[in-house]
C-alpha positions as CSV (number, residue, x, y, z in Angstrom):
1,M,109.5,35.2,37.5
2,F,111.6,33.0,39.8
3,N,109.5,34.0,42.9
4,T,106.4,33.2,41.0
5,C,107.7,29.7,40.0
6,M,108.8,29.0,43.6
7,L,105.4,30.0,45.0
8,R,103.6,27.8,42.5
9,K,105.8,24.8,43.4
10,L,105.2,25.4,47.1
11,K,101.4,25.7,46.5
12,D,101.7,22.4,44.6
13,I,103.5,20.8,47.6
14,A,101.0,22.1,50.0
15,D,98.1,20.9,48.0
16,I,99.6,17.4,48.0
17,Y,100.7,17.1,51.6
18,L,98.8,19.7,53.7
19,N,95.3,18.2,53.9
20,R,93.1,16.2,56.2
21,T,93.8,12.8,54.4
22,M,97.6,13.2,54.8
23,F,97.3,14.1,58.4
24,I,95.2,11.0,58.9
25,M,98.0,9.0,57.1
26,C,100.6,10.5,59.4
27,A,98.6,9.7,62.6
28,F,98.0,6.2,61.4
29,G,101.7,5.7,60.6
30,F,102.5,6.8,64.1
31,A,100.0,4.4,65.6
32,S,101.5,1.6,63.4
33,G,105.1,2.4,64.3
34,F,105.4,3.2,68.0
35,P,104.7,-0.2,69.6
36,F,107.5,-1.9,67.6
37,L,110.5,-0.7,69.7
38,L,108.6,-1.3,72.9
39,V,109.1,-5.0,72.2
40,F,112.6,-4.6,70.6
41,S,115.5,-2.3,71.4
42,T,113.7,-0.3,74.1
43,L,112.6,-3.4,75.9
44,S,116.1,-5.0,75.5
45,L,117.6,-2.0,77.6
46,W,114.9,-2.3,80.3
47,L,115.6,-6.1,80.6
48,K,119.4,-5.5,80.8
49,E,118.9,-3.0,83.5
50,A,116.6,-5.4,85.4
51,G,119.4,-7.9,85.4
52,F,118.7,-10.2,82.5
53,T,121.7,-12.0,80.9
54,L,122.5,-11.3,77.2
55,V,121.3,-14.8,76.4
56,A,117.9,-14.2,78.0
57,I,117.6,-10.8,76.3
58,G,118.3,-12.5,73.0
59,A,115.7,-15.1,73.6
60,F,113.2,-12.4,74.6
61,S,113.6,-10.9,71.1
62,L,111.5,-13.7,69.8
63,V,108.4,-11.8,71.0
64,K,108.6,-10.0,67.7
65,I,107.8,-13.1,65.7
66,P,104.2,-12.0,65.0
67,Y,105.5,-9.2,62.9
68,S,107.1,-11.6,60.5
69,F,104.1,-14.0,60.2
70,K,101.2,-11.5,60.2
71,W,100.2,-12.6,56.7
72,L,99.1,-15.9,58.2
73,W,96.0,-14.3,59.9
74,S,95.6,-11.3,57.6
75,P,92.7,-13.0,55.7
76,L,90.7,-12.7,58.9
77,T,90.7,-8.9,58.8
78,D,89.4,-9.0,55.3
79,K,86.5,-11.5,55.9
80,I,85.4,-11.7,59.6
81,K,83.0,-9.4,61.2
82,I,83.8,-8.2,64.8
83,P,80.7,-8.5,66.9
84,F,79.1,-5.2,67.9
85,L,81.8,-3.2,66.2
86,W,81.4,-4.3,62.5
87,K,78.8,-1.5,61.8
88,M,81.7,1.0,62.1
89,G,83.1,-0.5,58.9
90,R,85.4,-3.3,58.0
91,R,88.7,-1.4,58.6
92,K,87.5,0.9,61.3
93,S,86.2,-1.9,63.5
94,W,89.4,-3.9,63.4
95,A,91.5,-0.9,63.9
96,F,89.4,0.2,66.9
97,L,89.7,-3.2,68.5
98,M,93.4,-3.6,67.9
99,Q,94.2,-0.1,69.1
100,I,92.5,-0.9,72.4
101,L,94.4,-4.2,72.7
102,V,97.8,-2.4,72.0
103,F,97.0,0.1,74.8
104,I,95.9,-2.6,77.3
105,S,99.0,-4.9,76.5
106,I,101.5,-2.0,76.8
107,F,99.8,-0.8,80.0
108,L,100.0,-4.4,81.4
109,M,103.8,-4.4,80.7
110,S,104.1,-1.3,82.8
111,T,102.7,-3.1,85.8
112,V,105.3,-5.9,85.8
113,N,108.7,-6.3,87.4
114,P,110.3,-8.2,84.5
115,F,113.0,-9.9,86.6
116,H,110.5,-11.4,89.1
117,N,107.7,-11.9,86.7
118,K,109.4,-13.2,83.4
119,T,106.4,-15.3,82.2
120,L,103.9,-12.4,82.6
121,M,106.2,-10.0,80.8
122,L,106.7,-12.5,78.0
123,I,103.0,-13.0,77.7
124,Y,102.3,-9.2,77.7
125,A,105.0,-8.5,75.2
126,I,103.7,-11.2,72.8
127,A,100.3,-9.5,73.2
128,V,101.8,-6.1,72.2
129,S,103.4,-7.8,69.1
130,F,100.4,-9.7,68.1
131,S,97.9,-6.7,68.4
132,S,100.4,-4.3,66.9
133,A,101.0,-6.6,63.9
134,T,97.4,-7.0,63.3
135,L,97.0,-3.2,63.5
136,D,99.7,-2.9,60.9
137,I,97.6,-5.2,58.7
138,V,94.5,-3.1,59.0
139,L,96.1,0.3,58.7
140,D,98.1,-0.7,55.6
141,A,94.8,-1.8,54.1
142,Y,93.1,1.4,55.1
143,R,95.9,3.5,53.5
144,V,95.8,1.6,50.2
145,E,91.9,1.7,50.0
146,C,91.9,5.5,51.0
147,F,93.7,6.2,47.7
148,S,91.9,3.5,45.5
149,K,90.0,6.2,43.5
150,T,93.0,8.6,43.3
151,P,96.0,6.2,42.7
152,E,98.1,9.2,41.6
153,K,98.2,10.2,45.4
154,Q,99.2,6.7,46.6
155,A,103.0,7.6,46.6
156,A,102.5,10.8,48.6
157,G,100.2,8.9,51.0
158,S,102.8,6.2,51.5
159,A,105.5,8.7,52.1
160,I,103.3,10.5,54.8
161,F,102.5,7.2,56.4
162,V,106.2,6.3,56.6
163,L,106.9,9.7,58.0
164,G,104.3,9.0,60.8
165,Y,105.9,5.5,61.3
166,R,109.3,7.0,61.8
167,L,107.9,9.6,64.3
168,G,106.4,6.6,66.2
169,L,109.8,5.1,66.3
170,I,111.3,8.2,67.7
171,F,108.6,8.5,70.3
172,S,109.1,4.9,71.7
173,G,112.9,4.9,71.0
174,A,114.6,8.2,71.8
175,G,111.6,9.5,73.7
176,A,111.4,6.4,76.0
177,L,115.2,6.5,76.6
178,W,114.9,10.2,77.5
179,L,112.1,9.6,80.0
180,A,114.0,6.6,81.5
181,E,116.7,9.0,82.7
182,Y,114.1,10.7,84.9
183,T,111.7,7.9,86.0
184,S,111.3,4.3,86.3
185,W,110.8,1.9,83.3
186,N,107.3,1.1,84.5
187,N,106.3,4.7,84.4
188,V,108.0,5.0,81.0
189,Y,105.8,2.1,79.6
190,F,102.7,3.6,81.2
191,L,103.4,6.9,79.3
192,M,104.2,5.0,76.1
193,A,100.8,3.3,76.3
194,L,99.3,6.7,76.0
195,G,100.7,6.9,72.5
196,S,97.7,4.7,71.6
197,V,95.5,7.8,72.0
198,V,96.8,9.1,68.7
199,G,95.5,6.1,66.7
200,F,92.4,5.7,68.9
201,V,91.2,9.2,68.3
202,T,92.0,9.0,64.6
203,V,90.0,5.8,64.1
204,L,87.0,7.5,65.7
205,T,87.1,10.6,63.5
206,V,87.7,9.1,60.1
207,K,85.5,7.6,57.5
208,E,85.6,4.0,56.3
209,P,87.7,4.2,53.2
210,N,85.7,1.5,51.2
211,A,82.2,2.4,52.5
212,D,80.5,0.6,49.7
213,F,82.0,-2.8,50.9
214,K,79.3,-5.2,52.3
215,Y,79.9,-8.3,54.1
216,S,78.3,-11.3,52.2
217,T,76.7,-14.1,54.0
218,Q,79.7,-16.2,53.0
219,D,82.0,-13.8,54.9
220,N,80.6,-15.0,58.2
221,A,83.1,-17.6,59.5
222,A,80.5,-19.1,61.8
223,K,78.4,-20.1,58.9
224,Q,80.9,-21.6,56.6
225,T,83.3,-24.6,56.7
226,F,87.0,-24.1,57.1
227,A,87.4,-25.1,53.4
228,D,85.1,-22.5,52.2
229,F,86.8,-19.8,54.4
230,F,90.2,-20.9,53.1
231,K,89.1,-20.8,49.5
232,S,87.5,-17.3,49.8
233,S,90.1,-15.7,52.1
234,V,93.4,-17.3,51.1
235,V,93.1,-18.9,47.7
236,A,91.1,-16.1,46.2
237,P,93.6,-13.3,46.9
238,F,96.4,-15.5,45.6
239,K,94.5,-16.3,42.4
240,D,93.7,-12.6,41.9
241,F,97.3,-11.6,42.2
242,L,98.4,-14.4,39.8
243,Q,96.1,-12.8,37.2
244,N,98.9,-10.2,36.7
245,K,100.7,-11.4,33.5
246,N,104.1,-10.6,34.9
247,W,103.5,-11.8,38.5
248,Y,106.8,-13.5,38.7
249,W,108.7,-10.3,37.7
250,I,106.7,-8.4,40.3
251,L,107.8,-10.8,43.0
252,F,111.3,-10.6,41.7
253,L,111.3,-6.8,41.9
254,I,109.8,-6.8,45.4
255,F,112.2,-9.3,46.7
256,F,115.4,-7.7,45.3
257,Y,114.6,-4.0,45.3
258,R,115.9,-3.1,48.9
259,M,118.4,-5.9,48.9
260,G,121.5,-3.7,49.1
261,D,120.2,-1.7,52.0
262,S,119.0,-4.9,53.8
263,Y,122.4,-6.6,53.3
264,V,124.6,-3.9,54.7
265,A,122.4,-2.9,57.6
266,P,123.7,-5.5,60.1
267,M,127.3,-4.4,59.4
268,Y,126.9,-0.6,59.8
269,L,127.7,-0.5,63.6
270,P,130.7,-2.8,63.3
271,F,132.0,-0.7,60.4
272,Y,131.6,2.6,62.4
273,S,133.3,1.0,65.3
274,D,136.2,-0.2,63.1
275,M,136.6,3.3,61.8
276,G,137.1,4.7,65.3
277,F,133.7,6.4,65.8
278,S,132.4,6.6,69.3
279,K,129.0,5.4,70.4
280,I,127.9,9.0,71.1
281,E,129.2,10.1,67.7
282,I,127.3,7.2,66.0
283,A,124.1,7.8,67.9
284,Y,124.2,11.6,67.2
285,I,124.9,11.3,63.5
286,T,122.7,8.3,62.7
287,K,119.7,9.2,65.0
288,I,119.5,12.9,64.2
289,Y,120.9,13.6,60.8
290,G,120.0,10.2,59.5
291,M,116.4,10.3,60.7
292,I,115.9,13.9,59.3
293,A,117.3,12.8,56.0
294,A,115.1,9.6,55.9
295,I,112.0,11.7,56.6
296,S,113.0,14.2,54.0
297,G,113.8,11.6,51.4
298,G,110.3,9.9,51.9
299,L,108.5,13.3,51.4
300,V,110.6,14.1,48.2
301,G,110.1,10.6,47.0
302,G,106.4,11.0,47.3
303,L,106.5,14.1,45.3
304,M,108.8,12.7,42.6
305,L,106.5,9.6,42.1
306,N,103.6,11.9,41.7
307,K,105.4,13.5,38.8
308,T,107.3,10.5,37.3
309,G,105.0,7.6,37.9
310,I,105.8,4.7,40.0
311,L,108.0,2.5,37.7
312,K,110.3,5.5,36.6
313,G,110.5,6.6,40.2
314,L,111.6,3.1,41.2
315,Y,114.3,3.2,38.5
316,I,115.6,6.5,39.9
317,C,115.5,5.5,43.5
318,G,117.1,2.1,42.8
319,F,120.2,3.7,41.1
320,L,120.4,6.2,44.0
321,Q,120.4,3.5,46.5
322,G,123.3,1.8,44.9
323,I,125.3,4.9,44.6
324,T,125.0,6.0,48.1
325,T,125.9,2.5,49.4
326,L,129.0,2.8,47.4
327,F,129.9,6.0,49.2
328,F,130.7,4.0,52.3
329,S,133.7,2.6,50.4
330,I,135.0,6.1,50.4
331,Q,134.5,6.4,54.1
332,A,136.4,3.1,54.5
333,M,139.4,4.4,52.6
334,V,139.4,7.8,54.4
335,G,138.8,6.3,57.9
336,Y,137.7,8.5,60.8
337,N,136.1,11.7,59.6
338,T,132.9,12.8,61.2
339,S,132.0,15.4,58.6
340,L,132.3,12.8,55.8
341,L,130.3,10.3,57.7
342,T,127.6,12.8,58.4
343,V,127.3,13.6,54.7
344,I,127.3,10.0,53.6
345,I,124.8,8.9,56.2
346,A,122.5,11.8,55.3
347,L,122.7,10.9,51.6
348,E,122.2,7.2,52.2
349,N,119.1,7.8,54.6
350,F,117.7,10.4,52.1
351,T,117.8,7.9,49.2
352,S,116.5,5.0,51.4
353,G,113.6,7.2,52.5
354,M,112.8,7.8,48.8
355,A,113.1,4.1,47.9
356,T,111.0,3.1,50.8
357,A,108.2,5.4,49.7
358,A,108.5,4.2,46.1
359,L,108.3,0.5,47.0
360,V,105.5,0.9,49.5
361,A,103.5,2.9,46.9
362,Y,104.2,0.1,44.2
363,I,103.1,-2.7,46.5
364,S,100.0,-0.7,47.4
365,S,99.2,-0.1,43.7
366,L,99.0,-4.0,43.2
367,C,96.4,-4.6,45.8
368,N,92.8,-5.4,44.8
369,V,90.4,-3.6,47.3
370,L,88.6,-6.9,47.8
371,Y,91.6,-8.5,49.4
372,T,93.8,-5.5,50.4
373,A,94.9,-6.7,53.9
374,T,95.7,-10.1,52.7
375,Q,97.6,-9.1,49.5
376,Y,99.6,-6.3,51.1
377,A,100.6,-8.5,54.0
378,L,101.8,-11.1,51.6
379,L,103.6,-8.9,49.3
380,S,105.3,-6.9,52.1
381,S,106.4,-10.2,53.6
382,V,108.3,-10.9,50.3
383,M,110.0,-7.6,50.8
384,S,111.1,-8.6,54.2
385,L,112.5,-11.9,53.1
386,A,115.6,-10.2,51.6
387,R,116.3,-8.7,55.1
388,D,115.7,-11.9,57.0
389,L,117.5,-14.4,54.7
390,F,120.4,-12.8,52.7
391,A,121.4,-10.2,55.3
392,A,122.4,-13.1,57.5
393,T,125.4,-13.7,55.1
394,S,126.8,-10.2,55.2
395,G,129.1,-10.9,58.1
396,F,130.7,-13.7,56.2
397,L,131.4,-11.3,53.2
398,A,132.6,-8.5,55.5
399,Q,135.0,-10.9,57.3
400,N,136.7,-12.1,54.1
401,V,137.1,-8.8,52.2
402,S,138.0,-5.2,53.1
403,W,135.3,-2.8,54.1
404,A,135.8,-0.8,50.9
405,M,135.3,-4.0,48.8
406,F,132.2,-5.0,51.0
407,F,130.4,-1.8,50.3
408,A,131.4,-1.9,46.7
409,I,130.0,-5.4,46.3
410,S,126.9,-4.5,48.3
411,S,126.1,-1.5,46.1
412,M,125.8,-3.9,43.1
413,F,122.9,-5.6,44.8
414,C,120.6,-2.8,43.5
415,L,120.9,-4.2,39.9
416,P,118.6,-7.2,40.2
417,G,115.8,-5.0,41.3
418,I,116.4,-2.5,38.5
419,L,116.4,-5.5,36.1
420,G,113.0,-6.3,37.3
421,I,111.8,-2.8,36.7
422,W,113.2,-2.9,33.2
423,F,111.4,-6.1,32.3
424,L,108.1,-4.7,33.7
425,S,108.5,-1.4,31.9
426,K,109.4,-3.1,28.6
427,D,106.3,-5.2,28.8
428,K,104.1,-2.3,29.6
429,K,105.3,-0.4,26.6
430,A,104.8,-3.4,24.4
């Protein structure tokens, strides 16, 4: 009896995750994720070894700005036809073009000596950020539309997309660092550019998710005024979202849901250092056990939401986030203990993976297929505001209280998001 139940559960899991659509989501997640570190931490190490000062490296980090403001041009991907390519489909044509631009811009970075050609390196890095951020817009829209007729699979699809994204980060993070031990950074970036092949091949082999979509004559930017374009591409998606009766609670929930994790993130490394952990110990525990736990949590979160529904799943993940953040208070009181740190980081990353899958699925469920790219880019930018704004104050709190108290206070930041879920659930029942 027990074996029969286990086999049935394994079959259910296989039916959800082991199919062509999910493999496509994983490949697109990889394509979306791998360019990011090539203009972030991986690039920072290359610049340091090339002789850049810390000030210059910090200034170079501004090349990531397109990721934060991609919502500004997201309407273009919803409305504008790309010459010659548009017959591939709205999403495929944009993804095809951006994937080519990602490859070219990373390849161009590989041809530069950054110390002697600072301006060129800056231009090429910005090109990577811009093309990659635009690719993110398109692939997020593709994912949402892919499950528009089967919304119950949206959570599992989001989990697999996040899995692919994390694999992309491993490729351009740990993978690039490993390669840099054996060859030059220029060769490393050339090999990293080949990561685009994954997304490129996938784009060519998939179907357009919303094949019934037809560009209207009003969608051609060359034939309409800026005012008309702004009204149909920017105002219309906003107005459509505001038709949600509880749109303010939705924004409240999205803004606060990951607040706790976002708030403590900048303080993790200083905390580990204060506890006496070495850089090697931190890297080993956080990168190996932490990443495995985060991927596992994302997959489990997708399965759970498939059973519980999104709002109930958000409840569960919200509480778990707060509890696992509180566990770091125990670490602060115990001090140096690698076994305890491994367990706590694994649990925290596991629940973080679950929560990420839940929130991505929730945001995806809110998007109208007519404005998928614009609405998802806008709503996901609300999510990132918590990280970009409030996380900046975490150092002030940590400096004025003990580490145990810091994590105890931070664990309470899960409550506003849970409050938002409660109001939305209450209204839905009414």
